[in-house]
N, CA, C and O atoms as a DFTB+ gen file, in Angstrom:
704 C
 N C O
     1  1       3.526     -45.625     -49.621
     2  2       3.229     -45.546     -48.199
     3  2       3.750     -46.810     -47.517
     4  3       3.495     -47.925     -47.974
     5  1       4.462     -46.627     -46.449
     6  2       4.944     -47.753     -45.656
     7  2       4.068     -47.899     -44.419
     8  3       3.191     -47.074     -44.165
     9  1       4.312     -48.944     -43.664
    10  2       3.543     -49.151     -42.430
    11  2       3.768     -48.002     -41.456
    12  3       2.899     -47.701     -40.637
    13  1       4.925     -47.363     -41.542
    14  2       5.228     -46.269     -40.611
    15  2       4.727     -44.927     -41.119
    16  3       4.704     -43.951     -40.368
    17  1       4.333     -44.866     -42.365
    18  2       3.921     -43.617     -42.981
    19  2       2.420     -43.671     -43.303
    20  3       2.026     -43.524     -44.460
    21  1       1.604     -43.878     -42.301
    22  2       0.161     -43.979     -42.480
    23  2      -0.457     -42.625     -42.162
    24  3      -0.256     -42.073     -41.081
    25  1      -1.212     -42.102     -43.122
    26  2      -1.859     -40.812     -42.928
    27  2      -3.146     -40.998     -42.126
    28  3      -3.623     -42.115     -41.923
    29  1      -3.687     -39.877     -41.682
    30  2      -4.967     -39.922     -40.963
    31  2      -6.059     -40.487     -41.867
    32  3      -6.917     -41.239     -41.406
    33  1      -6.032     -40.134     -43.135
    34  2      -7.017     -40.644     -44.100
    35  2      -6.890     -42.161     -44.244
    36  3      -7.890     -42.876     -44.312
    37  1      -5.643     -42.639     -44.289
    38  2      -5.418     -44.087     -44.362
    39  2      -5.959     -44.777     -43.116
    40  3      -6.600     -45.825     -43.198
    41  1      -5.694     -44.180     -41.977
    42  2      -6.155     -44.757     -40.713
    43  2      -7.680     -44.830     -40.661
    44  3      -8.244     -45.813     -40.181
    45  1      -8.338     -43.796     -41.153
    46  2      -9.802     -43.797     -41.206
    47  2     -10.290     -44.892     -42.151
    48  3     -11.221     -45.627     -41.822
    49  1      -9.670     -45.002     -43.317
    50  2     -10.067     -46.031     -44.280
    51  2      -9.857     -47.434     -43.741
    52  3     -10.727     -48.294     -43.882
    53  1      -8.711     -47.670     -43.125
    54  2      -8.432     -48.984     -42.542
    55  2      -9.386     -49.290     -41.386
    56  3      -9.850     -50.421     -41.238
    57  1      -9.673     -48.284     -40.575
    58  2     -10.616     -48.461     -39.460
    59  2     -12.018     -48.780     -39.982
    60  3     -12.727     -49.616     -39.422
    61  1     -12.404     -48.102     -41.060
    62  2     -13.690     -48.389     -41.692
    63  2     -13.753     -49.852     -42.116
    64  3     -14.750     -50.534     -41.880
    65  1     -12.677     -50.329     -42.746
    66  2     -12.662     -51.723     -43.200
    67  2     -12.702     -52.704     -42.031
    68  3     -13.390     -53.722     -42.107
    69  1     -11.983     -52.417     -40.963
    70  2     -12.022     -53.286     -39.781
    71  2     -13.444     -53.320     -39.224
    72  3     -13.970     -54.392     -38.927
    73  1     -14.067     -52.149     -39.082
    74  2     -15.435     -52.082     -38.548
    75  2     -16.407     -52.829     -39.456
    76  3     -17.256     -53.577     -38.971
    77  1     -16.290     -52.634     -40.758
    78  2     -17.153     -53.342     -41.699
    79  2     -16.921     -54.849     -41.611
    80  3     -17.870     -55.632     -41.647
    81  1     -15.658     -55.248     -41.496
    82  2     -15.342     -56.671     -41.362
    83  2     -15.935     -57.278     -40.107
    84  3     -16.397     -58.419     -40.132
    85  1     -15.930     -56.530     -39.004
    86  2     -16.527     -57.015     -37.757
    87  2     -18.031     -57.186     -37.934
    88  3     -18.597     -58.202     -37.529
    89  1     -18.671     -56.200     -38.535
    90  2     -20.128     -56.287     -38.761
    91  2     -20.455     -57.482     -39.650
    92  3     -21.378     -58.242     -39.355
    93  1     -19.702     -57.651     -40.736
    94  2     -19.944     -58.786     -41.630
    95  2     -19.709     -60.114     -40.909
    96  3     -20.455     -61.072     -41.114
    97  1     -18.696     -60.172     -40.083
    98  2     -18.394     -61.364     -39.282
    99  2     -19.581     -61.704     -38.379
   100  3     -20.020     -62.852     -38.321
   101  1     -20.090     -60.695     -37.680
   102  2     -21.191     -60.922     -36.740
   103  2     -22.489     -61.271     -37.464
   104  3     -23.233     -62.145     -37.020
   105  1     -22.762     -60.593     -38.574
   106  2     -23.978     -60.882     -39.338
   107  2     -23.914     -62.296     -39.904
   108  3     -24.902     -63.030     -39.869
   109  1     -22.758     -62.672     -40.420
   110  2     -22.631     -64.010     -40.990
   111  2     -22.814     -65.098     -39.925
   112  3     -23.332     -66.176     -40.216
   113  1     -22.385     -64.807     -38.690
   114  2     -22.604     -65.761     -37.598
   115  2     -24.083     -65.974     -37.327
   116  3     -24.475     -67.032     -36.835
   117  1     -24.908     -64.984     -37.640
   118  2     -26.350     -65.082     -37.405
   119  2     -27.093     -65.791     -38.531
   120  3     -28.210     -66.269     -38.333
   121  1     -26.479     -65.863     -39.711
   122  2     -27.143     -66.476     -40.861
   123  2     -27.178     -67.996     -40.731
   124  3     -26.190     -68.613     -40.334
   125  1     -28.307     -68.589     -41.064
   126  2     -28.410     -70.059     -40.984
   127  2     -27.846     -70.741     -42.226
   128  3     -28.525     -71.553     -42.855
   129  1     -26.603     -70.410     -42.580
   130  2     -25.986     -70.948     -43.791
   131  2     -25.836     -72.460     -43.713
   132  3     -25.875     -73.142     -44.737
   133  1     -25.666     -72.988     -42.507
   134  2     -25.475     -74.441     -42.389
   135  2     -26.677     -75.220     -42.921
   136  3     -26.548     -76.396     -43.262
   137  1     -27.830     -74.583     -42.994
   138  2     -28.997     -75.262     -43.543
   139  2     -28.967     -75.302     -45.067
   140  3     -29.696     -76.079     -45.684
   141  1     -28.134     -74.474     -45.669
   142  2     -28.032     -74.438     -47.118
   143  2     -27.076     -75.495     -47.659
   144  3     -27.110     -75.816     -48.847
   145  1     -26.231     -76.031     -46.800
   146  2     -25.274     -77.044     -47.247
   147  2     -25.318     -78.237     -46.294
   148  3     -25.906     -78.177     -45.214
   149  1     -24.697     -79.285     -46.715
   150  2     -24.601     -80.483     -45.882
   151  2     -23.348     -80.473     -45.017
   152  3     -23.089     -81.427     -44.283
   153  1     -22.569     -79.398     -45.103
   154  2     -21.259     -79.372     -44.482
   155  2     -21.236     -78.439     -43.278
   156  3     -21.423     -77.232     -43.433
   157  1     -21.011     -78.974     -42.086
   158  2     -20.982     -78.131     -40.890
   159  2     -19.841     -77.117     -40.938
   160  3     -18.745     -77.407     -41.418
   161  1     -20.126     -75.942     -40.437
   162  2     -19.106     -74.913     -40.333
   163  2     -18.874     -74.103     -41.590
   164  3     -18.060     -73.180     -41.580
   165  1     -19.566     -74.422     -42.673
   166  2     -19.363     -73.703     -43.926
   167  2     -19.955     -72.303     -43.805
   168  3     -21.087     -72.119     -43.360
   169  1     -19.144     -71.314     -44.219
   170  2     -19.586     -69.921     -44.268
   171  2     -19.225     -69.361     -45.631
   172  3     -18.355     -69.888     -46.324
   173  1     -19.895     -68.300     -46.000
   174  2     -19.600     -67.656     -47.282
   175  2     -18.296     -66.881     -47.196
   176  3     -17.547     -66.837     -48.172
   177  1     -18.010     -66.279     -46.072
   178  2     -16.771     -65.536     -45.903
   179  2     -16.902     -64.065     -46.238
   180  3     -15.964     -63.455     -46.752
   181  1     -18.055     -63.493     -45.951
   182  2     -18.285     -62.078     -46.253
   183  2     -17.211     -61.167     -45.672
   184  3     -16.816     -60.192     -46.312
   185  1     -16.736     -61.470     -44.476
   186  2     -15.746     -60.601     -43.828
   187  2     -14.432     -60.548     -44.608
   188  3     -13.659     -59.601     -44.459
   189  1     -14.180     -61.554     -45.435
   190  2     -12.953     -61.550     -46.240
   191  2     -12.971     -60.468     -47.320
   192  3     -11.929     -60.127     -47.880
   193  1     -14.143     -59.939     -47.605
   194  2     -14.246     -58.853     -48.588
   195  2     -13.334     -57.702     -48.193
   196  3     -12.650     -57.125     -49.039
   197  1     -13.326     -57.370     -46.900
   198  2     -12.548     -56.206     -46.461
   199  2     -11.046     -56.448     -46.591
   200  3     -10.287     -55.506     -46.817
   201  1     -10.616     -57.677     -46.453
   202  2      -9.192     -57.982     -46.621
   203  2      -8.785     -57.790     -48.079
   204  3      -7.715     -57.251     -48.365
   205  1      -9.634     -58.227     -48.990
   206  2      -9.354     -58.038     -50.418
   207  2      -9.317     -56.548     -50.749
   208  3      -8.426     -56.088     -51.464
   209  1     -10.272     -55.808     -50.233
   210  2     -10.296     -54.360     -50.487
   211  2      -9.021     -53.710     -49.941
   212  3      -8.417     -52.872     -50.611
   213  1      -8.617     -54.089     -48.740
   214  2      -7.400     -53.515     -48.146
   215  2      -6.177     -53.824     -49.009
   216  3      -5.291     -52.980     -49.148
   217  1      -6.120     -55.019     -49.588
   218  2      -4.989     -55.361     -50.466
   219  2      -4.931     -54.462     -51.690
   220  3      -3.848     -54.142     -52.180
   221  1      -6.088     -54.056     -52.183
   222  2      -6.124     -53.225     -53.374
   223  2      -5.944     -51.738     -53.067
   224  3      -5.580     -50.963     -53.952
   225  1      -6.194     -51.340     -51.832
   226  2      -6.086     -49.933     -51.458
   227  2      -4.745     -49.599     -50.794
   228  3      -4.263     -48.472     -50.907
   229  1      -4.140     -50.578     -50.100
   230  2      -2.911     -50.337     -49.349
   231  2      -1.958     -51.489     -49.580
   232  3      -2.157     -52.289     -50.494
   233  1      -0.935     -51.583     -48.769
   234  2       0.046     -52.651     -48.886
   235  2      -0.459     -53.916     -48.180
   236  3      -1.418     -53.879     -47.410
   237  1       0.212     -55.024     -48.466
   238  2      -0.218     -56.304     -47.903
   239  2      -0.182     -56.290     -46.375
   240  3      -1.003     -56.951     -45.738
   241  1       0.753     -55.549     -45.777
   242  2       0.847     -55.503     -44.321
   243  2      -0.418     -54.886     -43.715
   244  3      -0.868     -55.294     -42.645
   245  1      -0.969     -53.923     -44.396
   246  2      -2.204     -53.288     -43.932
   247  2      -3.372     -54.280     -44.016
   248  3      -4.205     -54.356     -43.112
   249  1      -3.415     -55.025     -45.103
   250  2      -4.465     -56.037     -45.259
   251  2      -4.337     -57.116     -44.185
   252  3      -5.333     -57.604     -43.650
   253  1      -3.110     -57.473     -43.886
   254  2      -2.848     -58.468     -42.842
   255  2      -3.363     -57.967     -41.495
   256  3      -3.986     -58.713     -40.740
   257  1      -3.095     -56.694     -41.205
   258  2      -3.570     -56.082     -39.968
   259  2      -5.094     -56.027     -39.924
   260  3      -5.697     -56.317     -38.890
   261  1      -5.712     -55.659     -41.029
   262  2      -7.183     -55.627     -41.105
   263  2      -7.748     -57.016     -40.840
   264  3      -8.714     -57.159     -40.091
   265  1      -7.155     -58.039     -41.447
   266  2      -7.641     -59.414     -41.255
   267  2      -7.534     -59.838     -39.795
   268  3      -8.483     -60.385     -39.234
   269  1      -6.388     -59.588     -39.180
   270  2      -6.203     -59.995     -37.780
   271  2      -7.161     -59.239     -36.863
   272  3      -7.789     -59.835     -35.988
   273  1      -7.272     -57.933     -37.063
   274  2      -8.158     -57.141     -36.197
   275  2      -9.614     -57.548     -36.346
   276  3     -10.331     -57.649     -35.350
   277  1     -10.062     -57.785     -37.573
   278  2     -11.471     -58.164     -37.745
   279  2     -11.755     -59.548     -37.154
   280  3     -12.850     -59.792     -36.647
   281  1     -10.790     -60.438     -37.216
   282  2     -10.969     -61.775     -36.637
   283  2     -10.983     -61.692     -35.113
   284  3     -11.873     -62.248     -34.470
   285  1     -10.018     -61.013     -34.541
   286  2      -9.922     -60.917     -33.078
   287  2     -11.121     -60.148     -32.511
   288  3     -11.789     -60.623     -31.593
   289  1     -11.387     -58.966     -33.060
   290  2     -12.483     -58.151     -32.522
   291  2     -13.855     -58.760     -32.811
   292  3     -14.754     -58.693     -31.972
   293  1     -14.018     -59.352     -33.994
   294  2     -15.277     -60.033     -34.310
   295  2     -15.527     -61.203     -33.380
   296  3     -16.660     -61.438     -32.959
   297  1     -14.475     -61.936     -33.059
   298  2     -14.611     -63.068     -32.135
   299  2     -14.900     -62.591     -30.714
   300  3     -15.705     -63.191     -30.002
   301  1     -14.241     -61.514     -30.310
   302  2     -14.518     -60.948     -28.982
   303  2     -15.977     -60.512     -28.871
   304  3     -16.665     -60.851     -27.908
   305  1     -16.435     -59.765     -29.858
   306  2     -17.815     -59.265     -29.824
   307  2     -18.839     -60.371     -30.052
   308  3     -19.969     -60.283     -29.572
   309  1     -18.446     -61.407     -30.782
   310  2     -19.345     -62.526     -31.047
   311  2     -19.373     -63.563     -29.939
   312  3     -20.178     -64.493     -29.974
   313  1     -18.500     -63.408     -28.958
   314  2     -18.496     -64.323     -27.826
   315  2     -17.789     -65.639     -28.071
   316  3     -17.991     -66.594     -27.321
   317  1     -16.964     -65.710     -29.105
   318  2     -16.263     -66.974     -29.349
   319  2     -14.745     -66.799     -29.406
   320  3     -14.045     -67.550     -30.086
   321  1     -14.251     -65.795     -28.681
   322  2     -12.807     -65.555     -28.638
   323  2     -12.105     -66.718     -27.947
   324  3     -12.537     -67.177     -26.889
   325  1     -11.041     -67.181     -28.542
   326  2     -10.189     -68.271     -28.065
   327  2     -10.865     -69.649     -28.069
   328  3     -10.344     -70.585     -27.462
   329  1     -12.008     -69.790     -28.736
   330  2     -12.549     -71.133     -28.917
   331  2     -12.067     -71.672     -30.270
   332  3     -11.327     -70.986     -30.975
   333  1     -12.465     -72.859     -30.629
   334  2     -11.957     -73.471     -31.862
   335  2     -12.325     -72.657     -33.091
   336  3     -11.536     -72.572     -34.032
   337  1     -13.515     -72.056     -33.102
   338  2     -13.915     -71.225     -34.237
   339  2     -12.980     -70.047     -34.445
   340  3     -12.664     -69.691     -35.580
   341  1     -12.540     -69.445     -33.354
   342  2     -11.587     -68.342     -33.435
   343  2     -10.285     -68.819     -34.065
   344  3      -9.757     -68.169     -34.968
   345  1      -9.769     -69.940     -33.600
   346  2      -8.499     -70.431     -34.120
   347  2      -8.608     -70.886     -35.573
   348  3      -7.655     -70.754     -36.341
   349  1      -9.768     -71.421     -35.947
   350  2      -9.982     -71.771     -37.347
   351  2      -9.949     -70.518     -38.218
   352  3      -9.305     -70.500     -39.267
   353  1     -10.652     -69.465     -37.775
   354  2     -10.662     -68.205     -38.529
   355  2      -9.270     -67.600     -38.612
   356  3      -8.839     -67.157     -39.677
   357  1      -8.576     -67.584     -37.495
   358  2      -7.238     -67.002     -37.457
   359  2      -6.277     -67.784     -38.356
   360  3      -5.503     -67.189     -39.106
   361  1      -6.325     -69.098     -38.280
   362  2      -5.459     -69.928     -39.130
   363  2      -5.729     -69.694     -40.603
   364  3      -4.804     -69.582     -41.408
   365  1      -7.011     -69.621     -40.950
   366  2      -7.367     -69.351     -42.340
   367  2      -6.923     -67.975     -42.788
   368  3      -6.395     -67.812     -43.888
   369  1      -7.136     -66.985     -41.936
   370  2      -6.746     -65.616     -42.274
   371  2      -5.247     -65.457     -42.431
   372  3      -4.780     -64.820     -43.375
   373  1      -4.491     -66.037     -41.502
   374  2      -3.029     -65.939     -41.570
   375  2      -2.473     -66.642     -42.804
   376  3      -1.461     -66.217     -43.363
   377  1      -3.130     -67.710     -43.224
   378  2      -2.664     -68.444     -44.400
   379  2      -3.048     -67.743     -45.701
   380  3      -2.282     -67.763     -46.665
   381  1      -4.218     -67.131     -45.733
   382  2      -4.732     -66.605     -46.994
   383  2      -4.145     -65.257     -47.401
   384  3      -3.975     -64.999     -48.592
   385  1      -3.836     -64.403     -46.449
   386  2      -3.368     -63.054     -46.817
   387  2      -2.084     -63.093     -47.643
   388  3      -2.019     -62.404     -48.660
   389  1      -1.065     -63.857     -47.266
   390  2       0.146     -63.885     -48.115
   391  2      -0.131     -64.389     -49.540
   392  3       0.454     -63.889     -50.500
   393  1      -1.015     -65.369     -49.671
   394  2      -1.349     -65.889     -51.002
   395  2      -2.081     -64.818     -51.819
   396  3      -1.790     -64.619     -52.999
   397  1      -3.028     -64.137     -51.179
   398  2      -3.740     -63.077     -51.892
   399  2      -2.803     -61.927     -52.246
   400  3      -2.938     -61.322     -53.309
   401  1      -1.853     -61.623     -51.361
   402  2      -0.884     -60.564     -51.645
   403  2      -0.028     -60.925     -52.861
   404  3       0.264     -60.071     -53.698
   405  1       0.368     -62.192     -52.950
   406  2       1.138     -62.642     -54.110
   407  2       0.308     -62.502     -55.382
   408  3       0.811     -62.027     -56.400
   409  1      -0.941     -62.904     -55.332
   410  2      -1.827     -62.771     -56.499
   411  2      -2.024     -61.304     -56.859
   412  3      -2.041     -60.945     -58.036
   413  1      -2.170     -60.471     -55.860
   414  2      -2.352     -59.031     -56.088
   415  2      -1.112     -58.431     -56.747
   416  3      -1.225     -57.552     -57.601
   417  1       0.074     -58.907     -56.349
   418  2       1.314     -58.383     -56.935
   419  2       1.425     -58.724     -58.419
   420  3       2.206     -58.109     -59.144
   421  1       0.658     -59.684     -58.860
   422  2       0.632     -60.088     -60.273
   423  2      -0.423     -59.305     -61.056
   424  3      -0.722     -59.625     -62.207
   425  1      -0.985     -58.271     -60.413
   426  2      -1.973     -57.389     -61.042
   427  2      -3.267     -58.122     -61.429
   428  3      -3.887     -57.804     -62.444
   429  1      -3.664     -59.100     -60.615
   430  2      -4.898     -59.826     -60.868
   431  2      -6.095     -59.038     -60.342
   432  3      -5.943     -58.114     -59.542
   433  1      -7.265     -59.409     -60.796
   434  2      -8.512     -58.749     -60.387
   435  2      -8.889     -59.170     -58.968
   436  3      -8.342     -60.138     -58.440
   437  1      -9.824     -58.443     -58.350
   438  2     -10.283     -58.862     -57.016
   439  2     -10.822     -60.299     -56.985
   440  3     -10.606     -61.022     -56.011
   441  1     -11.506     -60.702     -58.022
   442  2     -12.020     -62.081     -58.073
   443  2     -10.868     -63.074     -58.153
   444  3     -10.863     -64.088     -57.455
   445  1      -9.892     -62.775     -59.007
   446  2      -8.745     -63.675     -59.173
   447  2      -7.839     -63.691     -57.946
   448  3      -7.071     -64.635     -57.765
   449  1      -7.913     -62.677     -57.110
   450  2      -7.185     -62.655     -55.842
   451  2      -7.979     -63.407     -54.773
   452  3      -7.408     -64.128     -53.955
   453  1      -9.284     -63.232     -54.791
   454  2     -10.145     -63.797     -53.752
   455  2     -10.285     -65.319     -53.847
   456  3     -10.343     -65.997     -52.821
   457  1     -10.339     -65.848     -55.040
   458  2     -10.549     -67.304     -55.186
   459  2      -9.420     -68.115     -54.550
   460  3      -9.707     -68.979     -53.721
   461  1      -8.148     -67.881     -54.894
   462  2      -7.102     -68.649     -54.200
   463  2      -7.044     -68.317     -52.709
   464  3      -6.710     -69.173     -51.890
   465  1      -7.371     -67.075     -52.364
   466  2      -7.418     -66.703     -50.950
   467  2      -8.440     -67.519     -50.188
   468  3      -8.171     -67.987     -49.082
   469  1      -9.613     -67.691     -50.778
   470  2     -10.668     -68.486     -50.126
   471  2     -10.255     -69.945     -50.003
   472  3     -10.500     -70.581     -48.977
   473  1      -9.627     -70.475     -51.048
   474  2      -9.193     -71.875     -51.003
   475  2      -8.123     -72.081     -49.936
   476  3      -8.179     -73.047     -49.174
   477  1      -7.153     -71.178     -49.880
   478  2      -6.081     -71.301     -48.880
   479  2      -6.628     -71.049     -47.479
   480  3      -6.179     -71.675     -46.518
   481  1      -7.590     -70.140     -47.353
   482  2      -8.233     -69.891     -46.062
   483  2      -8.866     -71.187     -45.554
   484  3      -8.696     -71.556     -44.392
   485  1      -9.585     -71.864     -46.423
   486  2     -10.221     -73.131     -46.061
   487  2      -9.176     -74.190     -45.733
   488  3      -9.344     -74.949     -44.779
   489  1      -8.108     -74.248     -46.509
   490  2      -7.040     -75.208     -46.248
   491  2      -6.391     -74.929     -44.895
   492  3      -6.101     -75.859     -44.142
   493  1      -6.164     -73.658     -44.585
   494  2      -5.605     -73.284     -43.281
   495  2      -6.513     -73.716     -42.142
   496  3      -6.042     -74.159     -41.095
   497  1      -7.805     -73.585     -42.349
   498  2      -8.752     -74.018     -41.326
   499  2      -8.706     -75.532     -41.128
   500  3      -8.796     -76.019     -40.001
   501  1      -8.568     -76.264     -42.214
   502  2      -8.487     -77.728     -42.107
   503  2      -7.194     -78.133     -41.398
   504  3      -7.189     -79.094     -40.629
   505  1      -6.108     -77.416     -41.646
   506  2      -4.845     -77.695     -40.942
   507  2      -5.045     -77.495     -39.441
   508  3      -4.635     -78.338     -38.643
   509  1      -5.670     -76.389     -39.054
   510  2      -5.931     -76.124     -37.635
   511  2      -6.841     -77.206     -37.052
   512  3      -6.602     -77.684     -35.943
   513  1      -7.871     -77.591     -37.787
   514  2      -8.783     -78.646     -37.319
   515  2      -8.031     -79.964     -37.135
   516  3      -8.277     -80.695     -36.176
   517  1      -7.116     -80.263     -38.053
   518  2      -6.330     -81.488     -37.960
   519  2      -5.465     -81.478     -36.707
   520  3      -5.354     -82.487     -36.011
   521  1      -4.854     -80.334     -36.425
   522  2      -4.026     -80.210     -35.216
   523  2      -4.911     -80.341     -33.977
   524  3      -4.572     -81.058     -33.036
   525  1      -6.027     -79.654     -33.984
   526  2      -6.950     -79.662     -32.844
   527  2      -7.490     -81.070     -32.563
   528  3      -7.559     -81.506     -31.414
   529  1      -7.867     -81.761     -33.626
   530  2      -8.439     -83.105     -33.470
   531  2      -7.370     -84.187     -33.366
   532  3      -7.670     -85.319     -32.989
   533  1      -6.126     -83.847     -33.699
   534  2      -5.041     -84.811     -33.607
   535  2      -5.081     -85.889     -34.665
   536  3      -4.608     -87.004     -34.443
   537  1      -5.650     -85.559     -35.827
   538  2      -5.728     -86.546     -36.898
   539  2      -5.690     -85.859     -38.260
   540  3      -6.287     -84.798     -38.439
   541  1      -4.998     -86.455     -39.210
   542  2      -5.012     -85.904     -40.568
   543  2      -6.270     -86.319     -41.349
   544  3      -6.452     -85.901     -42.492
   545  1      -7.117     -87.122     -40.748
   546  2      -8.304     -87.628     -41.441
   547  2      -9.232     -86.514     -41.918
   548  3      -9.992     -86.715     -42.865
   549  1      -9.184     -85.335     -41.276
   550  2     -10.090     -84.246     -41.675
   551  2      -9.727     -83.648     -43.027
   552  3     -10.506     -82.877     -43.588
   553  1      -8.563     -83.991     -43.558
   554  2      -8.188     -83.441     -44.860
   555  2      -9.104     -83.943     -45.980
   556  3      -9.189     -83.307     -47.031
   557  1      -9.786     -85.062     -45.775
   558  2     -10.744     -85.524     -46.782
   559  2     -11.853     -84.496     -46.977
   560  3     -12.470     -84.427     -48.040
   561  1     -12.096     -83.706     -45.949
   562  2     -13.141     -82.681     -45.980
   563  2     -12.865     -81.637     -47.068
   564  3     -13.790     -80.984     -47.551
   565  1     -11.604     -81.485     -47.448
   566  2     -11.252     -80.525     -48.498
   567  2     -11.862     -80.897     -49.846
   568  3     -12.074     -80.023     -50.687
   569  1     -12.144     -82.161     -50.059
   570  2     -12.764     -82.539     -51.333
   571  2     -14.139     -81.908     -51.484
   572  3     -14.598     -81.682     -52.604
   573  1     -14.796     -81.625     -50.374
   574  2     -16.099     -80.954     -50.397
   575  2     -15.950     -79.445     -50.198
   576  3     -16.615     -78.649     -50.862
   577  1     -15.069     -79.069     -49.274
   578  2     -14.903     -77.651     -48.950
   579  2     -14.166     -76.876     -50.040
   580  3     -14.415     -75.685     -50.226
   581  1     -13.263     -77.537     -50.761
   582  2     -12.491     -76.866     -51.807
   583  2     -13.367     -76.211     -52.861
   584  3     -13.227     -75.014     -53.113
   585  1     -14.270     -76.965     -53.487
   586  2     -15.155     -76.339     -54.485
   587  2     -16.058     -75.256     -53.887
   588  3     -16.352     -74.257     -54.543
   589  1     -16.490     -75.455     -52.656
   590  2     -17.300     -74.424     -52.001
   591  2     -16.471     -73.163     -51.749
   592  3     -16.982     -72.048     -51.849
   593  1     -15.198     -73.344     -51.424
   594  2     -14.304     -72.201     -51.216
   595  2     -14.112     -71.422     -52.517
   596  3     -14.078     -70.192     -52.501
   597  1     -13.989     -72.118     -53.624
   598  2     -13.837     -71.449     -54.917
   599  2     -15.082     -70.610     -55.219
   600  3     -14.968     -69.464     -55.654
   601  1     -16.259     -71.173     -54.991
   602  2     -17.502     -70.414     -55.208
   603  2     -17.591     -69.220     -54.264
   604  3     -18.003     -68.131     -54.664
   605  1     -17.205     -69.430     -53.019
   606  2     -17.200     -68.348     -52.042
   607  2     -16.231     -67.246     -52.454
   608  3     -16.560     -66.062     -52.382
   609  1     -15.047     -67.638     -52.883
   610  2     -14.052     -66.667     -53.336
   611  2     -14.526     -65.882     -54.540
   612  3     -14.258     -64.686     -54.653
   613  1     -15.222     -66.544     -55.431
   614  2     -15.793     -65.872     -56.600
   615  2     -16.794     -64.806     -56.164
   616  3     -16.758     -63.672     -56.642
   617  1     -17.671     -65.178     -55.266
   618  2     -18.712     -64.269     -54.788
   619  2     -18.127     -63.110     -53.982
   620  3     -18.468     -61.953     -54.225
   621  1     -17.251     -63.414     -53.027
   622  2     -16.683     -62.345     -52.200
   623  2     -15.741     -61.456     -53.016
   624  3     -15.660     -60.254     -52.764
   625  1     -15.037     -62.025     -53.975
   626  2     -14.190     -61.217     -54.854
   627  2     -15.009     -60.261     -55.695
   628  3     -14.615     -59.115     -55.911
   629  1     -16.155     -60.737     -56.172
   630  2     -17.056     -59.876     -56.938
   631  2     -17.556     -58.726     -56.072
   632  3     -17.563     -57.574     -56.505
   633  1     -17.975     -59.044     -54.844
   634  2     -18.448     -57.996     -53.933
   635  2     -17.325     -57.021     -53.557
   636  3     -17.563     -55.820     -53.427
   637  1     -16.121     -57.529     -53.385
   638  2     -14.969     -56.649     -53.101
   639  2     -14.729     -55.711     -54.278
   640  3     -14.429     -54.533     -54.086
   641  1     -14.860     -56.229     -55.488
   642  2     -14.707     -55.390     -56.678
   643  2     -15.749     -54.280     -56.726
   644  3     -15.439     -53.143     -57.085
   645  1     -16.986     -54.613     -56.365
   646  2     -18.032     -53.588     -56.308
   647  2     -17.691     -52.515     -55.276
   648  3     -17.838     -51.322     -55.542
   649  1     -17.240     -52.939     -54.108
   650  2     -16.882     -51.974     -53.064
   651  2     -15.709     -51.098     -53.514
   652  3     -15.698     -49.895     -53.258
   653  1     -14.737     -51.693     -54.175
   654  2     -13.599     -50.918     -54.678
   655  2     -14.038     -49.888     -55.719
   656  3     -13.541     -48.762     -55.724
   657  1     -14.964     -50.266     -56.598
   658  2     -15.465     -49.309     -57.595
   659  2     -16.192     -48.151     -56.923
   660  3     -16.045     -47.001     -57.337
   661  1     -16.969     -48.446     -55.897
   662  2     -17.659     -47.387     -55.162
   663  2     -16.658     -46.498     -54.441
   664  3     -16.823     -45.280     -54.379
   665  1     -15.630     -47.112     -53.904
   666  2     -14.591     -46.358     -53.205
   667  2     -13.942     -45.369     -54.176
   668  3     -13.716     -44.207     -53.839
   669  1     -13.648     -45.849     -55.379
   670  2     -13.032     -44.987     -56.389
   671  2     -13.961     -43.862     -56.811
   672  3     -13.499     -42.794     -57.212
   673  1     -15.256     -44.088     -56.725
   674  2     -16.224     -43.048     -57.064
   675  2     -16.452     -42.073     -55.923
   676  3     -17.304     -41.188     -56.003
   677  1     -15.673     -42.248     -54.853
   678  2     -15.698     -41.353     -53.694
   679  2     -16.982     -41.448     -52.895
   680  3     -17.323     -40.526     -52.155
   681  1     -17.702     -42.561     -53.037
   682  2     -18.935     -42.743     -52.277
   683  2     -18.620     -43.164     -50.855
   684  3     -19.310     -42.761     -49.919
   685  1     -17.581     -43.973     -50.686
   686  2     -17.295     -44.515     -49.362
   687  2     -16.489     -43.560     -48.500
   688  3     -16.872     -43.291     -47.361
   689  1     -15.386     -43.044     -49.012
   690  2     -14.464     -42.317     -48.166
   691  2     -14.125     -40.911     -48.646
   692  3     -13.175     -40.312     -48.141
   693  1     -14.847     -40.382     -49.575
   694  2     -14.519     -39.052     -50.042
   695  2     -13.334     -39.083     -50.989
   696  3     -13.101     -40.097     -51.647
   697  1     -12.590     -38.010     -51.072
   698  2     -11.492     -37.860     -52.021
   699  2     -10.252     -38.611     -51.554
   700  3      -9.464     -38.099     -50.759
   701  1     -10.090     -39.833     -52.060
   702  2      -8.878     -40.617     -51.745
   703  2      -8.140     -40.938     -53.002
   704  3      -7.097     -41.588     -52.957
């Protein structure tokens, strides 16, 4: 299937993932995760689950589209469109999808795809923060965020794997 050859079933599946990603984005914004860590702005990255699932169900371009749509629409609905949080999410998403696609092309598991994706997502966010703040000094933050990103990638990759198994059992979308 190419980007131009998307069936109605594919469109429904991709739309489901975008909607789920938006819900996860909004729910995660409500969670007091910052109280669990000493690091401001740290999130688990639940919405990234849908990008991993899209990579395993369709081509990387579809996953890229799912990531962009969930970030843009989640930010619009969450009331933070075009603020720094939006640009941090977008920078992380744009950086992580190609890396995850490369890992996926190597026939790696959802966890093994998600971990480098989470790390690169965090690195992309730090790059955006550095540009925004006009200083490379924020890169020291990666020494703390990097290990947290690996743990986040492990967790979200595991959850993506569970969702993929359910999808294969026809619980989510019927006969696909």
